[in-house]
C-alpha positions in Angstrom: 14.0 -4.1 -5.8 11.5 -5.6 -3.4 11.6 -3.6 -0.1 9.2 -4.0 1.0 -9.8 -1.1 4.5 -10.2 2.0 5.7 -13.1 1.9 8.2 -16.5 1.9 6.5 -18.2 5.2 5.6 -20.6 6.4 8.3 -22.8 9.2 7.1 -20.5 9.9 4.2 -17.4 10.3 6.4 -14.7 7.9 7.5 -14.8 6.6 11.1 -11.5 6.3 12.9 -10.8 2.8 14.0 -9.4 2.0 17.5 -7.3 -1.0 18.4 -10.3 -3.0 19.6 -11.9 -2.6 16.1 -8.8 -4.0 14.5 -9.2 -7.3 16.3 -11.9 -8.3 13.8 -9.2 -8.6 11.2 -7.7 -11.7 12.8 -9.4 -14.2 10.6 -8.8 -13.5 6.9 -10.7 -15.8 4.5 -8.2 -17.4 2.1 -8.5 -16.3 -1.5 -10.8 -13.4 -0.7 -10.3 -9.7 -0.2 -11.2 -8.6 3.3 -12.5 -5.1 2.9 -13.3 -2.3 5.3 -12.9 0.3 2.5 -15.1 2.1 0.1 -16.6 0.3 -2.9 -16.6 3.6 -4.8 -14.0 4.9 -7.1 -11.0 3.2 -8.7 -9.2 0.6 -6.7 -5.4 1.0 -6.5 -2.9 -1.6 -5.3 0.2 -0.6 -3.5 3.4 -2.6 -3.4 5.5 -3.0 -0.3 8.3 -0.7 -1.5 5.9 2.2 -1.6 4.7 1.6 1.9 8.3 1.5 3.2 9.2 4.8 1.5 6.1 6.3 3.0 7.4 5.6 6.5 11.0 6.4 5.8 11.8 9.9 7.1 15.2 9.8 5.2 13.7 8.9 1.8 13.6 12.5 0.6 11.5 13.2 -2.5 10.5 9.5 -2.8 9.2 9.5 0.8 7.2 12.6 0.2 5.7 11.2 -2.9 4.9 7.8 -1.3 3.3 9.5 1.7 1.0 11.7 -0.5 -0.1 8.6 -2.4 -0.8 6.5 0.7 -2.5 9.4 2.4 -4.8 9.9 -0.7 -5.8 6.2 -0.6 -6.5 6.5 3.1 -8.8 9.4 2.4 -10.5 7.8 -0.6 -10.8 4.3 0.8 -9.6 2.7 -2.4 -6.3 1.3 -1.4 -5.5 -2.4 -1.8 -2.8 -4.7 -0.5 -2.1 -8.4 -0.1 -0.8 -10.7 2.6 2.5 -10.8 0.6 2.8 -7.0 0.7 2.3 -7.0 4.5 4.9 -9.8 4.9 7.5 -8.0 2.8 6.8 -4.7 4.6 7.2 -6.3 8.0 10.5 -8.0 7.1 11.9 -4.9 5.5 11.1 -2.4 8.3 12.4 -4.8 11.0 15.5 -6.1 9.2 16.5 -4.4 6.0 16.6 -0.7 6.7 19.3 1.3 8.3 17.4 2.0 11.5 14.7 -0.8 11.8 11.5 -0.6 13.7 11.0 -2.8 16.7 8.8 -5.9 16.2 6.0 -4.3 18.3 6.1 -1.1 16.2 6.1 -3.0 13.0 3.1 -5.1 14.2 1.2 -1.9 14.9 1.9 -0.7 11.4 0.6 -3.9 9.9 -2.5 -3.6 12.0 -3.1 -0.1 10.5 -2.6 -1.3 6.9 -4.8 -4.3 7.6 -7.9 -2.1 7.4 -7.2 -1.7 3.7 -8.6 -4.2 1.2 -6.2 -7.1 1.9 -6.1 -10.0 -0.6 -5.2 -13.5 0.8 -4.1 -15.9 -2.0 -5.1 -19.5 -2.5 -3.3 -22.3 -4.2 -5.2 -21.4 -7.4 -3.8 -17.9 -7.2 -0.2 -19.3 -6.9 -0.8 -21.4 -10.0 -2.2 -18.3 -11.9 0.9 -16.3 -10.8 3.1 -19.1 -12.0 1.5 -19.0 -15.4 1.9 -15.2 -15.5 5.5 -15.6 -14.5 6.2 -17.8 -17.5 4.1 -15.8 -20.0 5.2 -12.3 -19.1 8.8 -13.2 -18.0 8.2 -11.7 -14.5 9.8 -12.9 -11.3 7.4 -15.2 -9.5 7.0 -12.8 -6.6 6.2 -9.9 -8.9 3.7 -12.1 -10.7 2.0 -12.8 -7.3 1.7 -9.1 -6.7 0.1 -8.6 -10.2 -2.3 -11.5 -9.6 -3.3 -10.0 -6.2 -4.0 -6.7 -7.8 -6.0 -8.3 -10.5 -8.0 -10.4 -8.1 -8.7 -7.3 -6.0 -10.3 -5.6 -9.1 -7.6 -2.9 -9.1 -7.1 -0.7 -12.2 -3.7 0.5 -11.0 -0.7 -1.1 -9.4 1.8 1.3 -7.7 5.3 -0.1 -7.7 8.8 0.7 -8.7 9.6 -2.9 -9.4 7.9 -3.2 -12.8 7.9 -1.1 -16.0 5.8 2.0 -15.8 2.8 1.9 -18.1 2.9 -1.9 -18.5 -0.5 -3.6 -18.7 -0.6 -7.0 -16.9 -3.8 -9.0 -16.2 -5.8 -5.9 -16.9 -3.9 -3.9 -14.3 -1.9 -0.8 -15.3 1.5 -0.6 -13.6 2.4 2.9 -12.4 5.7 4.0 -10.9 4.9 6.8 -8.4 8.5 8.0 -8.6 8.7 8.5 -12.3 10.0 12.0 -13.3 6.8 12.9 -15.1 4.6 12.0 -12.2 6.7 13.8 -9.6 6.7 17.0 -11.9 2.9 16.8 -12.1 2.7 16.6 -8.3 4.9 19.6 -7.8 2.9 21.6 -10.3 -0.3 20.6 -8.6 1.0 21.8 -5.2 2.1 25.1 -6.6 -1.4 25.6 -8.1 -2.9 24.9 -4.6 -4.3 21.5 -5.5 -4.6 18.5 -3.2 -6.2 20.4 -0.3 -8.6 17.5 0.1 -5.8 15.4 1.5 -5.3 17.7 4.5 -8.1 16.1 6.4 -7.1 12.5 5.8 -5.5 10.2 8.3 -1.9 11.3 8.9 -0.7 8.2 10.7 2.9 8.6 9.6 3.6 12.1 11.1 5.1 11.2 14.5 8.8 10.2 14.4 9.7 7.0 16.3 12.4 7.3 19.0 15.6 6.0 17.5 14.1 5.4 14.1 13.7 7.0 10.7 10.1 5.8 10.5 6.8 7.1 11.8 5.8 5.8 15.2 2.6 4.2 16.2 0.5 6.2 18.6 
């Protein structure tokens, strides 16, 4: 199912971006990852379905899990996306959910996610994805996601659309909603772990009027 950088460190802390800052993202260089995120740590790629769940107040346990994952990546600065992910996210939250966002609200969400490492594919990447599509028996669009994760130097791809644990193009597929991973998260919360996330950017907290998704400030 296909539902669908952080501001640079300043003195060791993340600087909050304002809307004027985001205007610099207007020109993405094709085939390159535009990065305003940390170069430290393990890069992790997030598929559109996870972003949608993170904003869906009605998604229950999946929504909570997705929000914690996205919040952690905001905090660490190691989250990666692609233009395709942003496209799928936009279409889904404006057209394919029970209570869609307005176009303006969805645009604001895309602007927020655009400060992650965003990969813009070239024709060569399309051909590479086609080769992976044939070799690994993936759908072409899933192969494009895998190729984007690989080209973004990610070690992990978070998605529910591929087999958990699968290794593709050097990227390990992880399903954030697997039973084992959810159980580990619950045990960690009970042990008082994860406090480092409390200071991270909580951009999804405010409910939108007339919507099940978080509203832009």
